[in-house]
MARKEMI-798961 format. One record per residue (C-alpha): residue number from 1; x, y, z. Coordinates in steps of 0.001 Angstrom, whole numbers. Last residue first. Example, Ala and Ser with C-alpha at 12.3 -4.5 7.8 and 13.67 -1.06 7.14 Angstrom:
BEGIN
{2; {13670; -1060; 7140}}
{1; {12300; -4500; 7800}}
This chain:
BEGIN
{248; {8819; -34499; 1303}}
{247; {10270; -33191; 4541}}
{246; {7887; -33526; 7459}}
{245; {5854; -30586; 8686}}
{244; {6128; -30172; 12461}}
{243; {7843; -26781; 12252}}
{242; {5070; -25417; 10028}}
{241; {2404; -26974; 12257}}
{240; {3831; -25055; 15259}}
{239; {4494; -21744; 13455}}
{238; {932; -20934; 12399}}
{237; {-887; -21445; 15715}}
{236; {2229; -20244; 17519}}
{235; {1813; -16821; 15891}}
{234; {-1772; -16501; 17134}}
{233; {-837; -17764; 20602}}
{232; {1967; -15200; 20852}}
{231; {-393; -12497; 19555}}
{230; {-2435; -12903; 22741}}
{229; {328; -10985; 24561}}
{228; {3062; -9959; 22117}}
{227; {3864; -11874; 18926}}
{226; {2687; -9093; 16566}}
{225; {5349; -6690; 17840}}
{224; {5594; -4810; 14518}}
{223; {1821; -4228; 14352}}
{222; {-1293; -6389; 14622}}
{221; {-4988; -6056; 13736}}
{220; {-4902; -7079; 10057}}
{219; {-2652; -10167; 10384}}
{218; {-460; -11208; 7461}}
{217; {650; -14677; 6361}}
{216; {3275; -15392; 3691}}
{215; {4560; -18839; 2741}}
{214; {8057; -19113; 1292}}
{213; {9947; -21560; -903}}
{212; {11604; -19132; -3361}}
{211; {12431; -16129; -1127}}
{210; {12138; -12942; -3216}}
{209; {8359; -12791; -3611}}
{208; {7736; -13516; 84}}
{207; {10295; -10909; 1075}}
{206; {8603; -8362; -1175}}
{205; {5268; -9096; 541}}
{204; {6884; -8507; 3913}}
{203; {8392; -5235; 2762}}
{202; {4991; -4032; 1499}}
{201; {3528; -4711; 4945}}
{200; {5777; -1993; 6324}}
{199; {8741; -2791; 8615}}
{198; {8609; -73; 11272}}
{197; {4992; 1142; 11017}}
{196; {3451; -2372; 11184}}
{195; {-336; -2157; 10911}}
{194; {-601; -5193; 8592}}
{193; {1334; -7314; 11070}}
{192; {3549; -9879; 9365}}
{191; {4420; -13588; 9508}}
{190; {6743; -15209; 6945}}
{189; {7212; -18992; 6926}}
{188; {10242; -20233; 5026}}
{187; {11163; -23605; 3543}}
{186; {14894; -23748; 2935}}
{185; {16646; -22482; -206}}
{184; {17481; -18886; 715}}
{183; {19829; -17942; -2148}}
{182; {16983; -16058; -3878}}
{181; {17466; -13588; -1037}}
{180; {20618; -12143; -2638}}
{179; {19481; -8866; -4245}}
{178; {16960; -8129; -1440}}
{177; {19471; -8340; 1417}}
{176; {19945; -4568; 1747}}
{175; {22478; -3724; 4458}}
{174; {22348; 56; 5041}}
{173; {20160; -246; 8138}}
{172; {22555; -2848; 9523}}
{171; {25604; -618; 9138}}
{170; {23825; 2275; 10858}}
{169; {22730; -22; 13687}}
{168; {26255; -1393; 14101}}
{167; {27650; 2147; 14314}}
{166; {24914; 3064; 16865}}
{165; {25633; 203; 19279}}
{164; {27532; 2508; 21649}}
{163; {24316; 4453; 22284}}
{162; {21452; 2987; 20228}}
{161; {18608; 4959; 21818}}
{160; {18481; 7850; 19334}}
{159; {19101; 5521; 16401}}
{158; {16401; 3093; 17537}}
{157; {13890; 5947; 17853}}
{156; {14790; 7095; 14357}}
{155; {17096; 10063; 13709}}
{154; {15825; 13012; 11652}}
{153; {15006; 15741; 14170}}
{152; {16909; 14624; 17283}}
{151; {19886; 13488; 15131}}
{150; {20219; 16735; 13133}}
{149; {20160; 19377; 15870}}
{148; {22234; 18469; 18925}}
{147; {24016; 15358; 17685}}
{146; {24843; 16711; 14226}}
{145; {25473; 20274; 15420}}
{144; {28121; 19171; 17911}}
{143; {31024; 21547; 17201}}
{142; {34754; 20830; 17142}}
{141; {35330; 22883; 13987}}
{140; {36660; 20233; 11605}}
{139; {34955; 17196; 13090}}
{138; {31652; 19065; 13514}}
{137; {31713; 20258; 9891}}
{136; {32366; 16732; 8665}}
{135; {29433; 15402; 10715}}
{134; {27233; 18233; 9424}}
{133; {28131; 17385; 5819}}
{132; {27311; 13709; 6379}}
{131; {23933; 14626; 7877}}
{130; {23106; 16921; 4979}}
{129; {23903; 14106; 2549}}
{128; {21569; 11755; 4422}}
{127; {18740; 14302; 4307}}
{126; {19334; 14981; 591}}
{125; {19253; 11253; -178}}
{124; {16036; 10826; 1790}}
{123; {14389; 13634; -208}}
{122; {15611; 12186; -3505}}
{121; {14274; 8751; -2571}}
{120; {10896; 10238; -1548}}
{119; {10605; 12133; -4836}}
{118; {11528; 9021; -6825}}
{117; {8921; 6961; -4972}}
{116; {10032; 4539; -2291}}
{115; {10414; 772; -2136}}
{114; {10572; -384; 1457}}
{113; {13956; -1665; 2670}}
{112; {14456; -5446; 2686}}
{111; {16585; -6580; 5612}}
{110; {14136; -6345; 8489}}
{109; {11907; -9230; 9523}}
{108; {8316; -8761; 10671}}
{107; {8400; -12341; 11994}}
{106; {10519; -14633; 9817}}
{105; {10412; -18387; 10442}}
{104; {13082; -20398; 8620}}
{103; {13427; -24140; 8258}}
{102; {16297; -26633; 7910}}
{101; {19344; -24434; 8390}}
{100; {22527; -26549; 8370}}
{99; {23329; -27203; 4704}}
{98; {22244; -23690; 3774}}
{97; {24888; -22093; 6037}}
{96; {25609; -18679; 4484}}
{95; {22161; -18133; 2971}}
{94; {20076; -19568; 5816}}
{93; {22230; -17863; 8442}}
{92; {21953; -14533; 6627}}
{91; {18162; -14972; 6593}}
{90; {18162; -15589; 10354}}
{89; {20321; -12500; 10917}}
{88; {17728; -10399; 9070}}
{87; {14987; -12008; 11119}}
{86; {16822; -11144; 14326}}
{85; {16767; -7517; 13187}}
{84; {12947; -7806; 12941}}
{83; {11982; -11095; 14631}}
{82; {13851; -14311; 13919}}
{81; {12931; -17979; 14195}}
{80; {15637; -20379; 13035}}
{79; {15668; -24128; 12348}}
{78; {18543; -26440; 13232}}
{77; {21078; -28895; 11882}}
{76; {24502; -29494; 13453}}
{75; {24048; -28825; 17152}}
{74; {27093; -29713; 19253}}
{73; {26172; -27007; 21795}}
{72; {29553; -25358; 21128}}
{71; {28797; -25611; 17417}}
{70; {25500; -23835; 18088}}
{69; {27369; -20909; 19675}}
{68; {29834; -20726; 16787}}
{67; {26878; -20785; 14396}}
{66; {25261; -17866; 16206}}
{65; {28482; -15845; 15977}}
{64; {28670; -16483; 12226}}
{63; {25109; -15159; 11870}}
{62; {26015; -12049; 13880}}
{61; {28930; -11432; 11524}}
{60; {26516; -11909; 8605}}
{59; {24236; -9216; 10060}}
{58; {27242; -6897; 9973}}
{57; {29409; -6223; 12997}}
{56; {31222; -3000; 13849}}
{55; {34028; -4381; 16019}}
{54; {34417; -5192; 19720}}
{53; {30927; -6665; 19857}}
{52; {28806; -5389; 22781}}
{51; {28503; -7844; 25662}}
{50; {25457; -10055; 26217}}
{49; {23067; -9531; 29157}}
{48; {20294; -7927; 27124}}
{47; {21678; -6570; 23876}}
{46; {25121; -5859; 22410}}
{45; {25720; -9446; 21329}}
{44; {22317; -11088; 20711}}
{43; {20668; -12254; 23914}}
{42; {19961; -15828; 22949}}
{41; {17044; -18247; 22981}}
{40; {17467; -21931; 22151}}
{39; {14069; -23528; 21586}}
{38; {13563; -27308; 21478}}
{37; {10814; -27757; 18915}}
{36; {7243; -28851; 18145}}
{35; {5615; -29232; 21570}}
{34; {7997; -26495; 22817}}
{33; {6470; -23847; 20523}}
{32; {4299; -22184; 23173}}
{31; {7385; -21597; 25316}}
{30; {9087; -19889; 22367}}
{29; {6165; -17446; 22061}}
{28; {6363; -16477; 25733}}
{27; {10210; -16233; 25497}}
{26; {10239; -13919; 22480}}
{25; {10665; -10574; 24246}}
{24; {12713; -12142; 27056}}
{23; {15517; -13055; 24656}}
{22; {16488; -9398; 24552}}
{21; {15259; -6203; 22860}}
{20; {16835; -3120; 21284}}
{19; {16837; -4623; 17793}}
{18; {14759; -7770; 17398}}
{17; {15014; -11191; 19030}}
{16; {16561; -14386; 17658}}
{15; {15218; -17870; 18485}}
{14; {17306; -20877; 17383}}
{13; {15072; -23954; 17112}}
{12; {16579; -27384; 17754}}
{11; {14416; -30402; 16771}}
{10; {11304; -31384; 18723}}
{9; {9874; -32156; 22131}}
{8; {11089; -29127; 24052}}
{7; {12873; -28102; 27229}}
{6; {13933; -24493; 26939}}
{5; {17537; -23307; 26606}}
{4; {18520; -19752; 27576}}
{3; {21587; -17883; 26345}}
{2; {23822; -14974; 27409}}
{1; {26872; -14534; 25184}}
């Protein structure tokens, strides 16, 4: 697994990027956090310069992989910053390894699907069912209707670009952490862009309600990549004092 360590003046901070990105996406923000932490950035398996997992991993499998990496660095306790898919992995780390994760920073994290109306749920269910039927039809008759017609019309941008990572993406999308997020016991800072089309603001507010010791901050002029460009300084303004807070 490809990793980058930055020189910092604080405790270890594991930095996890979002789907389809690499450590480079969060490097500018991580550099701004070095007065408060020692960042460890990774290319999650399947992204950047890291190899694709041999099996269809869940977010918990990714969390276990991160712990193996930290064990190799002889790091016992650490904080985690995760964006989008990386945020989902960060929450899995906090739940599976509560004795090791000291603080959690979630930036537009995935893992809690938006609540939909009954009509919207029924529509989504019919679309998914149609996709399953097309896949079965293609297997039986050797056709490619799913890839040629269904996926271009109904598949998300991530789905269309996922390539060999598509099974992991599908598994991740279907992982709903909402029922278990009360198990996150560490202090958590949640940052969200109010113009986020990928993880809606409603999902961020649900996260804040589900995680016991959480603080929620939203930004009216930012979207899913709220840490980009000048947004890195805005995020660092909130994250740095959070990381520097002493335990009571």
